[in-house]
All heavy atoms as TSV, in Angstrom:
chain	resi	resn	atom	element	x	y	z
A	1	MET	N	N	51.831	5.395	-0.607
A	1	MET	CA	C	52.478	4.423	-1.459
A	1	MET	C	C	53.623	5.117	-2.213
A	1	MET	O	O	53.463	6.209	-2.738
A	1	MET	CB	C	51.456	3.859	-2.462
A	1	MET	CG	C	51.988	2.677	-3.199
A	1	MET	SD	S	50.841	1.982	-4.416
A	1	MET	CE	C	49.427	1.628	-3.458
A	2	ASP	N	N	54.757	4.486	-2.272
A	2	ASP	CA	C	55.930	5.064	-2.926
A	2	ASP	C	C	55.894	4.769	-4.422
A	2	ASP	O	O	55.770	3.621	-4.826
A	2	ASP	CB	C	57.188	4.470	-2.297
A	2	ASP	CG	C	58.444	5.177	-2.753
A	2	ASP	OD1	O	58.326	6.311	-3.265
A	2	ASP	OD2	O	59.527	4.597	-2.597
A	3	LYS	N	N	56.008	5.811	-5.251
A	3	LYS	CA	C	55.931	5.645	-6.702
A	3	LYS	C	C	57.183	4.992	-7.279
A	3	LYS	O	O	57.166	4.497	-8.378
A	3	LYS	CB	C	55.698	6.986	-7.399
A	3	LYS	CG	C	54.317	7.516	-7.221
A	3	LYS	CD	C	54.103	8.706	-8.114
A	3	LYS	CE	C	52.652	9.116	-8.054
A	3	LYS	NZ	N	52.310	10.084	-9.059
A	4	LYS	N	N	58.265	4.978	-6.550
A	4	LYS	CA	C	59.497	4.402	-7.068
A	4	LYS	C	C	59.440	2.878	-7.136
A	4	LYS	O	O	60.325	2.255	-7.695
A	4	LYS	CB	C	60.683	4.857	-6.244
A	4	LYS	CG	C	60.947	6.337	-6.387
A	4	LYS	CD	C	62.283	6.693	-5.808
A	4	LYS	CE	C	62.475	8.181	-5.856
A	4	LYS	NZ	N	63.027	8.652	-7.089
A	5	ASN	N	N	58.419	2.251	-6.586
A	5	ASN	CA	C	58.287	0.802	-6.647
A	5	ASN	C	C	57.774	0.329	-7.997
A	5	ASN	O	O	57.894	-0.832	-8.329
A	5	ASN	CB	C	57.348	0.303	-5.547
A	5	ASN	CG	C	57.966	0.452	-4.176
A	5	ASN	OD1	O	59.180	0.506	-4.041
A	5	ASN	ND2	N	57.131	0.532	-3.161
A	6	PHE	N	N	57.192	1.240	-8.787
A	6	PHE	CA	C	56.630	0.855	-10.071
A	6	PHE	C	C	57.658	1.057	-11.173
A	6	PHE	O	O	58.357	2.065	-11.219
A	6	PHE	CB	C	55.382	1.679	-10.381
A	6	PHE	CG	C	54.252	1.417	-9.440
A	6	PHE	CD1	C	53.832	2.397	-8.555
A	6	PHE	CD2	C	53.605	0.201	-9.428
A	6	PHE	CE1	C	52.793	2.166	-7.679
A	6	PHE	CE2	C	52.569	-0.045	-8.565
A	6	PHE	CZ	C	52.155	0.935	-7.675
A	7	ALA	N	N	57.742	0.104	-12.078
A	7	ALA	CA	C	58.684	0.213	-13.194
A	7	ALA	C	C	58.178	1.205	-14.240
A	7	ALA	O	O	58.971	1.867	-14.897
A	7	ALA	CB	C	58.898	-1.154	-13.833
A	8	PHE	N	N	56.860	1.283	-14.407
A	8	PHE	CA	C	56.264	2.164	-15.403
A	8	PHE	C	C	55.478	3.265	-14.716
A	8	PHE	O	O	54.904	3.071	-13.655
A	8	PHE	CB	C	55.296	1.406	-16.320
A	8	PHE	CG	C	55.955	0.427	-17.240
A	8	PHE	CD1	C	55.233	-0.634	-17.741
A	8	PHE	CD2	C	57.274	0.566	-17.629
A	8	PHE	CE1	C	55.822	-1.534	-18.606
A	8	PHE	CE2	C	57.864	-0.320	-18.490
A	8	PHE	CZ	C	57.137	-1.383	-18.985
A	9	GLY	N	N	55.424	4.410	-15.373
A	9	GLY	CA	C	54.575	5.496	-14.910
A	9	GLY	C	C	53.230	5.435	-15.624
A	9	GLY	O	O	52.981	4.570	-16.466
A	10	LYS	N	N	52.367	6.373	-15.300
A	10	LYS	CA	C	51.037	6.417	-15.902
A	10	LYS	C	C	51.131	6.609	-17.412
A	10	LYS	O	O	50.410	5.968	-18.182
A	10	LYS	CB	C	50.227	7.543	-15.259
A	10	LYS	CG	C	48.823	7.656	-15.790
A	10	LYS	CD	C	48.081	8.786	-15.087
A	10	LYS	CE	C	46.681	8.924	-15.643
A	10	LYS	NZ	N	45.941	10.019	-15.023
A	11	THR	N	N	52.046	7.473	-17.854
A	11	THR	CA	C	52.209	7.735	-19.281
A	11	THR	C	C	52.664	6.485	-20.022
A	11	THR	O	O	52.232	6.235	-21.145
A	11	THR	CB	C	53.220	8.874	-19.490
A	11	THR	OG1	O	52.830	9.986	-18.689
A	11	THR	CG2	C	53.282	9.296	-20.932
A	12	ASN	N	N	53.536	5.696	-19.390
A	12	ASN	CA	C	53.991	4.461	-20.021
A	12	ASN	C	C	52.826	3.506	-20.273
A	12	ASN	O	O	52.735	2.895	-21.339
A	12	ASN	CB	C	55.040	3.773	-19.149
A	12	ASN	CG	C	56.305	4.559	-19.041
A	12	ASN	OD1	O	56.365	5.499	-18.249
A	12	ASN	ND2	N	57.306	4.204	-19.819
A	13	PHE	N	N	51.953	3.383	-19.294
A	13	PHE	CA	C	50.809	2.488	-19.459
A	13	PHE	C	C	49.856	2.996	-20.544
A	13	PHE	O	O	49.308	2.207	-21.322
A	13	PHE	CB	C	50.057	2.311	-18.136
A	13	PHE	CG	C	50.759	1.388	-17.181
A	13	PHE	CD1	C	51.239	1.858	-15.977
A	13	PHE	CD2	C	50.945	0.056	-17.490
A	13	PHE	CE1	C	51.892	1.023	-15.101
A	13	PHE	CE2	C	51.592	-0.807	-16.618
A	13	PHE	CZ	C	52.072	-0.322	-15.415
A	14	ILE	N	N	49.676	4.298	-20.614
A	14	ILE	CA	C	48.801	4.865	-21.648
A	14	ILE	C	C	49.400	4.620	-23.029
A	14	ILE	O	O	48.697	4.199	-23.958
A	14	ILE	CB	C	48.564	6.365	-21.382
A	14	ILE	CG1	C	47.726	6.544	-20.124
A	14	ILE	CG2	C	47.900	7.028	-22.583
A	14	ILE	CD1	C	47.613	7.977	-19.656
A	15	LEU	N	N	50.699	4.869	-23.180
A	15	LEU	CA	C	51.360	4.620	-24.467
A	15	LEU	C	C	51.322	3.147	-24.849
A	15	LEU	O	O	51.152	2.800	-26.021
A	15	LEU	CB	C	52.811	5.109	-24.416
A	15	LEU	CG	C	53.012	6.617	-24.382
A	15	LEU	CD1	C	54.485	6.934	-24.148
A	15	LEU	CD2	C	52.520	7.249	-25.661
A	16	LEU	N	N	51.475	2.275	-23.869
A	16	LEU	CA	C	51.413	0.833	-24.123
A	16	LEU	C	C	50.023	0.429	-24.590
A	16	LEU	O	O	49.876	-0.358	-25.539
A	16	LEU	CB	C	51.803	0.080	-22.854
A	16	LEU	CG	C	52.243	-1.364	-22.984
A	16	LEU	CD1	C	53.448	-1.484	-23.895
A	16	LEU	CD2	C	52.564	-1.928	-21.616
A	17	ALA	N	N	48.992	0.965	-23.967
A	17	ALA	CA	C	47.622	0.648	-24.361
A	17	ALA	C	C	47.316	1.184	-25.758
A	17	ALA	O	O	46.684	0.492	-26.573
A	17	ALA	CB	C	46.635	1.223	-23.344
A	18	VAL	N	N	47.770	2.401	-26.053
A	18	VAL	CA	C	47.548	2.966	-27.384
A	18	VAL	C	C	48.258	2.130	-28.436
A	18	VAL	O	O	47.699	1.839	-29.509
A	18	VAL	CB	C	48.017	4.440	-27.425
A	18	VAL	CG1	C	48.078	4.963	-28.845
A	18	VAL	CG2	C	47.097	5.300	-26.588
A	19	GLY	N	N	49.482	1.700	-28.153
A	19	GLY	CA	C	50.209	0.839	-29.085
A	19	GLY	C	C	49.493	-0.476	-29.321
A	19	GLY	O	O	49.423	-0.967	-30.460
A	20	MET	N	N	48.944	-1.057	-28.274
A	20	MET	CA	C	48.217	-2.321	-28.418
A	20	MET	C	C	46.969	-2.131	-29.270
A	20	MET	O	O	46.652	-2.978	-30.114
A	20	MET	CB	C	47.845	-2.875	-27.042
A	20	MET	CG	C	47.115	-4.198	-27.102
A	20	MET	SD	S	48.061	-5.506	-27.870
A	20	MET	CE	C	49.133	-5.947	-26.548
A	21	VAL	N	N	46.269	-1.033	-29.081
A	21	VAL	CA	C	45.076	-0.753	-29.886
A	21	VAL	C	C	45.456	-0.578	-31.356
A	21	VAL	O	O	44.766	-1.087	-32.251
A	21	VAL	CB	C	44.335	0.487	-29.338
A	21	VAL	CG1	C	43.271	0.965	-30.302
A	21	VAL	CG2	C	43.720	0.176	-27.990
A	22	VAL	N	N	46.567	0.102	-31.624
A	22	VAL	CA	C	47.013	0.301	-33.000
A	22	VAL	C	C	47.378	-1.038	-33.642
A	22	VAL	O	O	47.054	-1.295	-34.805
A	22	VAL	CB	C	48.190	1.304	-33.053
A	22	VAL	CG1	C	48.808	1.357	-34.430
A	22	VAL	CG2	C	47.725	2.677	-32.630
A	23	VAL	N	N	48.026	-1.916	-32.899
A	23	VAL	CA	C	48.363	-3.251	-33.425
A	23	VAL	C	C	47.088	-4.039	-33.732
A	23	VAL	O	O	46.980	-4.682	-34.775
A	23	VAL	CB	C	49.267	-4.019	-32.435
A	23	VAL	CG1	C	49.403	-5.470	-32.830
A	23	VAL	CG2	C	50.631	-3.370	-32.358
A	24	ILE	N	N	46.121	-3.982	-32.857
A	24	ILE	CA	C	44.856	-4.691	-33.088
A	24	ILE	C	C	44.159	-4.139	-34.321
A	24	ILE	O	O	43.629	-4.905	-35.140
A	24	ILE	CB	C	43.961	-4.604	-31.833
A	24	ILE	CG1	C	44.566	-5.448	-30.710
A	24	ILE	CG2	C	42.539	-5.053	-32.134
A	24	ILE	CD1	C	43.902	-5.265	-29.369
A	25	ILE	N	N	44.171	-2.814	-34.495
A	25	ILE	CA	C	43.580	-2.219	-35.699
A	25	ILE	C	C	44.310	-2.709	-36.944
A	25	ILE	O	O	43.686	-3.031	-37.962
A	25	ILE	CB	C	43.598	-0.679	-35.602
A	25	ILE	CG1	C	42.600	-0.216	-34.556
A	25	ILE	CG2	C	43.296	-0.035	-36.951
A	25	ILE	CD1	C	42.700	1.263	-34.229
A	26	GLY	N	N	45.630	-2.807	-36.884
A	26	GLY	CA	C	46.402	-3.314	-38.009
A	26	GLY	C	C	46.035	-4.744	-38.356
A	26	GLY	O	O	45.888	-5.097	-39.535
A	27	PHE	N	N	45.867	-5.592	-37.347
A	27	PHE	CA	C	45.480	-6.970	-37.617
A	27	PHE	C	C	44.055	-7.056	-38.169
A	27	PHE	O	O	43.761	-7.909	-39.010
A	27	PHE	CB	C	45.625	-7.835	-36.364
A	27	PHE	CG	C	47.025	-8.338	-36.158
A	27	PHE	CD1	C	47.826	-7.801	-35.166
A	27	PHE	CD2	C	47.556	-9.338	-36.957
A	27	PHE	CE1	C	49.115	-8.247	-34.974
A	27	PHE	CE2	C	48.842	-9.797	-36.784
A	27	PHE	CZ	C	49.626	-9.252	-35.779
A	28	LEU	N	N	43.181	-6.184	-37.705
A	28	LEU	CA	C	41.825	-6.165	-38.254
A	28	LEU	C	C	41.836	-5.710	-39.714
A	28	LEU	O	O	41.047	-6.211	-40.527
A	28	LEU	CB	C	40.927	-5.258	-37.420
A	28	LEU	CG	C	40.553	-5.786	-36.042
A	28	LEU	CD1	C	39.761	-4.736	-35.263
A	28	LEU	CD2	C	39.764	-7.067	-36.148
A	29	LEU	N	N	42.708	-4.767	-40.043
A	29	LEU	CA	C	42.832	-4.342	-41.436
A	29	LEU	C	C	43.365	-5.471	-42.315
A	29	LEU	O	O	43.035	-5.570	-43.494
A	29	LEU	CB	C	43.760	-3.126	-41.547
A	29	LEU	CG	C	43.211	-1.792	-41.063
A	29	LEU	CD1	C	44.315	-0.750	-41.077
A	29	LEU	CD2	C	42.054	-1.353	-41.934
A	30	MET	N	N	44.216	-6.323	-41.744
A	30	MET	CA	C	44.772	-7.444	-42.506
A	30	MET	C	C	43.749	-8.536	-42.759
A	30	MET	O	O	43.860	-9.269	-43.733
A	30	MET	CB	C	45.960	-8.047	-41.750
A	30	MET	CG	C	47.282	-7.682	-42.312
A	30	MET	SD	S	48.597	-8.599	-41.550
A	30	MET	CE	C	49.214	-7.379	-40.420
A	31	SER	N	N	42.783	-8.659	-41.890
A	31	SER	CA	C	41.802	-9.735	-42.044
A	31	SER	C	C	40.785	-9.373	-43.113
A	31	SER	O	O	40.726	-8.250	-43.600
A	31	SER	CB	C	41.088	-9.993	-40.714
A	31	SER	OG	O	40.270	-8.891	-40.398
A	32	GLY	N	N	39.977	-10.321	-43.461
A	32	GLY	CA	C	38.943	-10.096	-44.457
A	32	GLY	C	C	39.366	-10.633	-45.809
A	32	GLY	O	O	40.539	-10.751	-46.117
A	33	GLY	N	N	38.381	-10.973	-46.584
A	33	GLY	CA	C	38.670	-11.543	-47.889
A	33	GLY	C	C	39.387	-12.865	-47.744
A	33	GLY	O	O	39.906	-13.203	-46.704
A	34	GLY	N	N	39.437	-13.580	-48.764
A	34	GLY	CA	C	40.152	-14.845	-48.715
A	34	GLY	C	C	39.687	-15.758	-49.820
A	34	GLY	O	O	38.610	-15.595	-50.390
A	35	SER	N	N	40.516	-16.695	-50.145
A	35	SER	CA	C	40.202	-17.653	-51.193
A	35	SER	C	C	40.212	-19.052	-50.591
A	35	SER	O	O	40.852	-19.315	-49.587
A	35	SER	CB	C	41.234	-17.575	-52.320
A	35	SER	OG	O	41.240	-16.298	-52.895
A	36	ASN	N	N	39.483	-19.921	-51.225
A	36	ASN	CA	C	39.539	-21.335	-50.854
A	36	ASN	C	C	39.702	-22.156	-52.134
A	36	ASN	O	O	39.965	-21.607	-53.201
A	36	ASN	CB	C	38.310	-21.749	-50.029
A	36	ASN	CG	C	37.013	-21.445	-50.732
A	36	ASN	OD1	O	36.964	-21.395	-51.949
A	36	ASN	ND2	N	35.967	-21.226	-49.959
A	37	GLU	N	N	39.502	-23.455	-52.061
A	37	GLU	CA	C	39.755	-24.310	-53.224
A	37	GLU	C	C	38.805	-24.047	-54.386
A	37	GLU	O	O	39.150	-24.256	-55.541
A	37	GLU	CB	C	39.671	-25.788	-52.836
A	37	GLU	CG	C	40.786	-26.252	-51.925
A	37	GLU	CD	C	40.303	-26.444	-50.510
A	37	GLU	OE1	O	39.085	-26.575	-50.292
A	37	GLU	OE2	O	41.164	-26.461	-49.617
A	38	THR	N	N	37.599	-23.573	-54.098
A	38	THR	CA	C	36.602	-23.420	-55.164
A	38	THR	C	C	36.465	-21.996	-55.679
A	38	THR	O	O	36.069	-21.802	-56.820
A	38	THR	CB	C	35.219	-23.894	-54.661
A	38	THR	OG1	O	34.859	-23.136	-53.512
A	38	THR	CG2	C	35.256	-25.376	-54.322
A	39	THR	N	N	36.780	-21.015	-54.866
A	39	THR	CA	C	36.620	-19.627	-55.305
A	39	THR	C	C	37.917	-18.858	-55.115
A	39	THR	O	O	38.693	-19.126	-54.207
A	39	THR	CB	C	35.518	-18.901	-54.510
A	39	THR	OG1	O	35.869	-18.890	-53.131
A	39	THR	CG2	C	34.177	-19.576	-54.699
A	40	TYR	N	N	38.116	-17.908	-56.006
A	40	TYR	CA	C	39.283	-17.030	-55.932
A	40	TYR	C	C	38.797	-15.616	-55.677
A	40	TYR	O	O	37.928	-15.112	-56.371
A	40	TYR	CB	C	40.084	-17.091	-57.232
A	40	TYR	CG	C	41.181	-16.060	-57.304
A	40	TYR	CD1	C	42.307	-16.194	-56.529
A	40	TYR	CD2	C	41.061	-14.955	-58.138
A	40	TYR	CE1	C	43.317	-15.247	-56.580
A	40	TYR	CE2	C	42.061	-14.008	-58.193
A	40	TYR	CZ	C	43.188	-14.163	-57.419
A	40	TYR	OH	O	44.171	-13.227	-57.479
A	41	ASP	N	N	39.360	-14.986	-54.684
A	41	ASP	CA	C	38.985	-13.618	-54.338
A	41	ASP	C	C	40.208	-12.719	-54.523
A	41	ASP	O	O	41.148	-12.784	-53.726
A	41	ASP	CB	C	38.493	-13.558	-52.891
A	41	ASP	CG	C	37.944	-12.203	-52.530
A	41	ASP	OD1	O	37.752	-11.374	-53.436
A	41	ASP	OD2	O	37.707	-11.974	-51.330
A	42	PRO	N	N	40.229	-11.902	-55.567
A	42	PRO	CA	C	41.410	-11.054	-55.801
A	42	PRO	C	C	41.587	-9.938	-54.772
A	42	PRO	O	O	42.614	-9.275	-54.776
A	42	PRO	CB	C	41.162	-10.484	-57.196
A	42	PRO	CG	C	39.698	-10.548	-57.395
A	42	PRO	CD	C	39.219	-11.738	-56.602
A	43	SER	N	N	40.629	-9.747	-53.886
A	43	SER	CA	C	40.757	-8.673	-52.894
A	43	SER	C	C	41.835	-8.977	-51.855
A	43	SER	O	O	42.181	-8.092	-51.076
A	43	SER	CB	C	39.417	-8.428	-52.203
A	43	SER	OG	O	39.103	-9.497	-51.341
A	44	ILE	N	N	42.370	-10.202	-51.843
A	44	ILE	CA	C	43.443	-10.497	-50.882
A	44	ILE	C	C	44.718	-9.747	-51.237
A	44	ILE	O	O	45.614	-9.632	-50.415
A	44	ILE	CB	C	43.719	-12.007	-50.770
A	44	ILE	CG1	C	44.146	-12.589	-52.106
A	44	ILE	CG2	C	42.515	-12.742	-50.224
A	44	ILE	CD1	C	44.603	-14.031	-52.041
A	45	PHE	N	N	44.801	-9.231	-52.459
A	45	PHE	CA	C	45.982	-8.479	-52.876
A	45	PHE	C	C	45.745	-6.970	-52.884
A	45	PHE	O	O	46.502	-6.230	-53.507
A	45	PHE	CB	C	46.438	-8.944	-54.261
A	45	PHE	CG	C	46.825	-10.386	-54.296
A	45	PHE	CD1	C	46.055	-11.306	-54.967
A	45	PHE	CD2	C	47.952	-10.828	-53.625
A	45	PHE	CE1	C	46.414	-12.645	-54.988
A	45	PHE	CE2	C	48.318	-12.164	-53.647
A	45	PHE	CZ	C	47.543	-13.075	-54.330
A	46	ASP	N	N	44.712	-6.502	-52.189
A	46	ASP	CA	C	44.463	-5.063	-52.073
A	46	ASP	C	C	45.601	-4.396	-51.312
A	46	ASP	O	O	46.297	-5.011	-50.509
A	46	ASP	CB	C	43.155	-4.796	-51.328
A	46	ASP	CG	C	41.926	-5.056	-52.169
A	46	ASP	OD1	O	42.077	-5.173	-53.392
A	46	ASP	OD2	O	40.828	-5.128	-51.588
A	47	ALA	N	N	45.765	-3.112	-51.561
A	47	ALA	CA	C	46.807	-2.348	-50.869
A	47	ALA	C	C	46.556	-2.313	-49.366
A	47	ALA	O	O	47.507	-2.261	-48.577
A	47	ALA	CB	C	46.858	-0.933	-51.422
A	48	ARG	N	N	45.296	-2.375	-48.962
A	48	ARG	CA	C	44.983	-2.358	-47.527
A	48	ARG	C	C	45.566	-3.583	-46.830
A	48	ARG	O	O	46.087	-3.493	-45.718
A	48	ARG	CB	C	43.472	-2.330	-47.325
A	48	ARG	CG	C	43.073	-2.250	-45.863
A	48	ARG	CD	C	41.604	-2.459	-45.679
A	48	ARG	NE	N	41.346	-3.893	-45.797
A	48	ARG	CZ	C	40.188	-4.458	-45.554
A	48	ARG	NH1	N	39.167	-3.720	-45.228
A	48	ARG	NH2	N	40.031	-5.739	-45.660
A	49	HIS	N	N	45.498	-4.731	-47.485
A	49	HIS	CA	C	45.959	-5.978	-46.865
A	49	HIS	C	C	47.480	-6.102	-46.872
A	49	HIS	O	O	48.057	-6.634	-45.917
A	49	HIS	CB	C	45.378	-7.190	-47.579
A	49	HIS	CG	C	43.900	-7.339	-47.419
A	49	HIS	ND1	N	43.315	-7.638	-46.225
A	49	HIS	CD2	C	42.893	-7.224	-48.321
A	49	HIS	CE1	C	42.007	-7.707	-46.385
A	49	HIS	NE2	N	41.721	-7.448	-47.652
A	50	ILE	N	N	48.136	-5.666	-47.944
A	50	ILE	CA	C	49.567	-5.947	-48.060
A	50	ILE	C	C	50.470	-4.740	-47.837
A	50	ILE	O	O	51.687	-4.907	-47.758
A	50	ILE	CB	C	49.890	-6.588	-49.427
A	50	ILE	CG1	C	49.526	-5.659	-50.572
A	50	ILE	CG2	C	49.210	-7.920	-49.567
A	50	ILE	CD1	C	49.974	-6.169	-51.934
A	51	LYS	N	N	49.910	-3.536	-47.738
A	51	LYS	CA	C	50.746	-2.359	-47.495
A	51	LYS	C	C	50.331	-1.598	-46.247
A	51	LYS	O	O	51.154	-1.326	-45.373
A	51	LYS	CB	C	50.708	-1.417	-48.698
A	51	LYS	CG	C	51.399	-1.977	-49.911
A	51	LYS	CD	C	51.375	-0.994	-51.044
A	51	LYS	CE	C	52.030	-1.612	-52.270
A	51	LYS	NZ	N	51.933	-0.742	-53.430
A	52	VAL	N	N	49.075	-1.229	-46.167
A	52	VAL	CA	C	48.614	-0.364	-45.074
A	52	VAL	C	C	48.633	-1.109	-43.734
A	52	VAL	O	O	49.157	-0.595	-42.736
A	52	VAL	CB	C	47.201	0.193	-45.375
A	52	VAL	CG1	C	46.678	0.996	-44.204
A	52	VAL	CG2	C	47.222	1.023	-46.645
A	53	ALA	N	N	48.069	-2.292	-43.683
A	53	ALA	CA	C	47.950	-3.025	-42.423
A	53	ALA	C	C	49.310	-3.365	-41.808
A	53	ALA	O	O	49.494	-3.156	-40.596
A	53	ALA	CB	C	47.114	-4.285	-42.623
A	54	PRO	N	N	50.291	-3.850	-42.575
A	54	PRO	CA	C	51.594	-4.100	-41.943
A	54	PRO	C	C	52.269	-2.827	-41.430
A	54	PRO	O	O	52.936	-2.852	-40.388
A	54	PRO	CB	C	52.425	-4.732	-43.060
A	54	PRO	CG	C	51.432	-5.336	-43.973
A	54	PRO	CD	C	50.246	-4.422	-43.917
A	55	ILE	N	N	52.085	-1.710	-42.125
A	55	ILE	CA	C	52.669	-0.453	-41.656
A	55	ILE	C	C	52.006	-0.019	-40.355
A	55	ILE	O	O	52.678	0.428	-39.416
A	55	ILE	CB	C	52.549	0.631	-42.745
A	55	ILE	CG1	C	53.460	0.290	-43.923
A	55	ILE	CG2	C	52.887	2.010	-42.186
A	55	ILE	CD1	C	53.260	1.165	-45.134
A	56	VAL	N	N	50.691	-0.167	-40.266
A	56	VAL	CA	C	49.971	0.184	-39.035
A	56	VAL	C	C	50.441	-0.706	-37.884
A	56	VAL	O	O	50.686	-0.217	-36.768
A	56	VAL	CB	C	48.443	0.077	-39.250
A	56	VAL	CG1	C	47.694	0.214	-37.943
A	56	VAL	CG2	C	47.976	1.135	-40.244
A	57	CYS	N	N	50.593	-2.000	-38.126
A	57	CYS	CA	C	51.083	-2.912	-37.087
A	57	CYS	C	C	52.492	-2.534	-36.654
A	57	CYS	O	O	52.801	-2.534	-35.460
A	57	CYS	CB	C	51.069	-4.355	-37.585
A	57	CYS	SG	S	49.445	-5.078	-37.684
A	58	PHE	N	N	53.352	-2.203	-37.616
A	58	PHE	CA	C	54.725	-1.825	-37.293
A	58	PHE	C	C	54.751	-0.572	-36.427
A	58	PHE	O	O	55.508	-0.511	-35.440
A	58	PHE	CB	C	55.519	-1.613	-38.585
A	58	PHE	CG	C	56.948	-1.223	-38.350
A	58	PHE	CD1	C	57.867	-2.160	-37.903
A	58	PHE	CD2	C	57.371	0.076	-38.560
A	58	PHE	CE1	C	59.183	-1.810	-37.684
A	58	PHE	CE2	C	58.681	0.433	-38.342
A	58	PHE	CZ	C	59.595	-0.509	-37.906
A	59	ILE	N	N	53.936	0.406	-36.754
A	59	ILE	CA	C	53.866	1.627	-35.954
A	59	ILE	C	C	53.395	1.302	-34.536
A	59	ILE	O	O	53.912	1.842	-33.554
A	59	ILE	CB	C	52.954	2.666	-36.641
A	59	ILE	CG1	C	53.618	3.193	-37.906
A	59	ILE	CG2	C	52.616	3.815	-35.697
A	59	ILE	CD1	C	52.711	4.028	-38.783
A	60	GLY	N	N	52.426	0.399	-34.421
A	60	GLY	CA	C	51.954	-0.002	-33.096
A	60	GLY	C	C	53.023	-0.702	-32.279
A	60	GLY	O	O	53.193	-0.417	-31.087
A	61	PHE	N	N	53.783	-1.596	-32.925
A	61	PHE	CA	C	54.851	-2.293	-32.203
A	61	PHE	C	C	55.964	-1.335	-31.793
A	61	PHE	O	O	56.507	-1.441	-30.687
A	61	PHE	CB	C	55.425	-3.436	-33.053
A	61	PHE	CG	C	54.544	-4.647	-33.099
A	61	PHE	CD1	C	54.136	-5.177	-34.307
A	61	PHE	CD2	C	54.118	-5.276	-31.943
A	61	PHE	CE1	C	53.327	-6.294	-34.356
A	61	PHE	CE2	C	53.316	-6.394	-31.971
A	61	PHE	CZ	C	52.917	-6.903	-33.189
A	62	VAL	N	N	56.312	-0.386	-32.661
A	62	VAL	CA	C	57.343	0.590	-32.317
A	62	VAL	C	C	56.891	1.463	-31.151
A	62	VAL	O	O	57.674	1.748	-30.240
A	62	VAL	CB	C	57.715	1.445	-33.553
A	62	VAL	CG1	C	58.561	2.647	-33.167
A	62	VAL	CG2	C	58.436	0.602	-34.582
A	63	SER	N	N	55.624	1.868	-31.154
A	63	SER	CA	C	55.141	2.679	-30.040
A	63	SER	C	C	55.104	1.886	-28.738
A	63	SER	O	O	55.347	2.447	-27.660
A	63	SER	CB	C	53.768	3.273	-30.357
A	63	SER	OG	O	52.803	2.260	-30.426
A	64	MET	N	N	54.842	0.591	-28.820
A	64	MET	CA	C	54.879	-0.238	-27.616
A	64	MET	C	C	56.309	-0.373	-27.099
A	64	MET	O	O	56.539	-0.323	-25.879
A	64	MET	CB	C	54.279	-1.613	-27.894
A	64	MET	CG	C	52.774	-1.584	-28.064
A	64	MET	SD	S	52.078	-3.146	-28.574
A	64	MET	CE	C	52.484	-4.189	-27.211
A	65	ILE	N	N	57.266	-0.524	-27.994
A	65	ILE	CA	C	58.668	-0.596	-27.575
A	65	ILE	C	C	59.088	0.714	-26.924
A	65	ILE	O	O	59.757	0.725	-25.883
A	65	ILE	CB	C	59.566	-0.954	-28.776
A	65	ILE	CG1	C	59.297	-2.392	-29.212
A	65	ILE	CG2	C	61.042	-0.750	-28.444
A	65	ILE	CD1	C	59.944	-2.771	-30.522
A	66	TYR	N	N	58.675	1.831	-27.517
A	66	TYR	CA	C	58.986	3.135	-26.911
A	66	TYR	C	C	58.360	3.256	-25.525
A	66	TYR	O	O	58.993	3.775	-24.596
A	66	TYR	CB	C	58.505	4.273	-27.820
A	66	TYR	CG	C	58.651	5.623	-27.176
A	66	TYR	CD1	C	59.900	6.199	-27.025
A	66	TYR	CD2	C	57.545	6.306	-26.686
A	66	TYR	CE1	C	60.050	7.436	-26.409
A	66	TYR	CE2	C	57.686	7.545	-26.077
A	66	TYR	CZ	C	58.935	8.098	-25.943
A	66	TYR	OH	O	59.072	9.316	-25.326
A	67	ALA	N	N	57.135	2.772	-25.370
A	67	ALA	CA	C	56.467	2.851	-24.064
A	67	ALA	C	C	57.206	2.021	-23.026
A	67	ALA	O	O	57.233	2.394	-21.849
A	67	ALA	CB	C	55.023	2.377	-24.190
A	68	ILE	N	N	57.821	0.928	-23.451
A	68	ILE	CA	C	58.536	0.075	-22.503
A	68	ILE	C	C	59.871	0.698	-22.113
A	68	ILE	O	O	60.256	0.675	-20.932
A	68	ILE	CB	C	58.742	-1.327	-23.100
A	68	ILE	CG1	C	57.388	-2.035	-23.193
A	68	ILE	CG2	C	59.712	-2.156	-22.272
A	68	ILE	CD1	C	57.417	-3.331	-23.970
A	69	ILE	N	N	60.601	1.287	-23.075
A	69	ILE	CA	C	61.935	1.788	-22.746
A	69	ILE	C	C	61.922	3.231	-22.244
A	69	ILE	O	O	62.944	3.702	-21.770
A	69	ILE	CB	C	62.899	1.660	-23.943
A	69	ILE	CG1	C	62.447	2.520	-25.119
A	69	ILE	CG2	C	63.073	0.227	-24.343
A	69	ILE	CD1	C	63.456	2.579	-26.249
A	70	ARG	N	N	60.795	3.905	-22.331
A	70	ARG	CA	C	60.696	5.293	-21.869
A	70	ARG	C	C	60.845	5.322	-20.347
A	70	ARG	O	O	60.176	4.607	-19.622
A	70	ARG	CB	C	59.352	5.884	-22.267
A	70	ARG	CG	C	59.170	7.311	-21.845
A	70	ARG	CD	C	57.792	7.814	-22.244
A	70	ARG	NE	N	57.604	9.186	-21.871
A	70	ARG	CZ	C	57.192	9.581	-20.686
A	70	ARG	NH1	N	56.895	8.703	-19.757
A	70	ARG	NH2	N	57.054	10.863	-20.419
A	71	LYS	N	N	61.725	6.185	-19.892
A	71	LYS	CA	C	61.931	6.301	-18.454
A	71	LYS	C	C	60.904	7.256	-17.876
A	71	LYS	O	O	60.777	8.395	-18.346
A	71	LYS	CB	C	63.340	6.833	-18.166
A	71	LYS	CG	C	63.689	6.857	-16.708
A	71	LYS	CD	C	65.135	7.245	-16.495
A	71	LYS	CE	C	65.411	7.233	-15.009
A	71	LYS	NZ	N	66.815	7.453	-14.727
A	72	PRO	N	N	60.152	6.828	-16.871
A	72	PRO	CA	C	59.151	7.719	-16.284
A	72	PRO	C	C	59.794	8.885	-15.547
A	72	PRO	O	O	60.885	8.788	-15.021
A	72	PRO	CB	C	58.371	6.824	-15.324
A	72	PRO	CG	C	59.196	5.639	-15.103
A	72	PRO	CD	C	60.143	5.517	-16.259
A	73	LYS	N	N	59.081	10.005	-15.553
A	73	LYS	CA	C	59.566	11.190	-14.846
A	73	LYS	C	C	59.464	10.955	-13.341
A	73	LYS	O	O	58.586	10.271	-12.854
A	73	LYS	CB	C	58.716	12.413	-15.229
A	73	LYS	CG	C	58.658	12.679	-16.700
A	73	LYS	CD	C	59.871	13.425	-17.164
A	73	LYS	CE	C	59.663	13.863	-18.591
A	73	LYS	NZ	N	60.711	13.511	-19.465
A	74	ASP	N	N	60.377	11.553	-12.625
A	74	ASP	CA	C	60.366	11.384	-11.151
A	74	ASP	C	C	59.322	12.252	-10.502
A	74	ASP	O	O	58.996	13.302	-10.829
A	74	ASP	CB	C	61.738	11.704	-10.573
A	74	ASP	CG	C	62.709	10.586	-10.895
A	74	ASP	OD1	O	62.267	9.452	-11.145
A	74	ASP	OD2	O	63.931	10.854	-10.866
């Protein structure tokens, strides 16, 4: 099988998978806590929800973009 038929190399797929896992971790960090009409939960304003999780998601998306534009070695 000729490797030149594939747009991505093995490393690209690994980087893409790692980026996707990091994005999922970021979304999981964003979830949790919440308020409704009867109760107020101040934990929705924790640093984990509004600072850490978006940064983790951003890092995951940037790594996925890098995995897509990275040219595989011949």
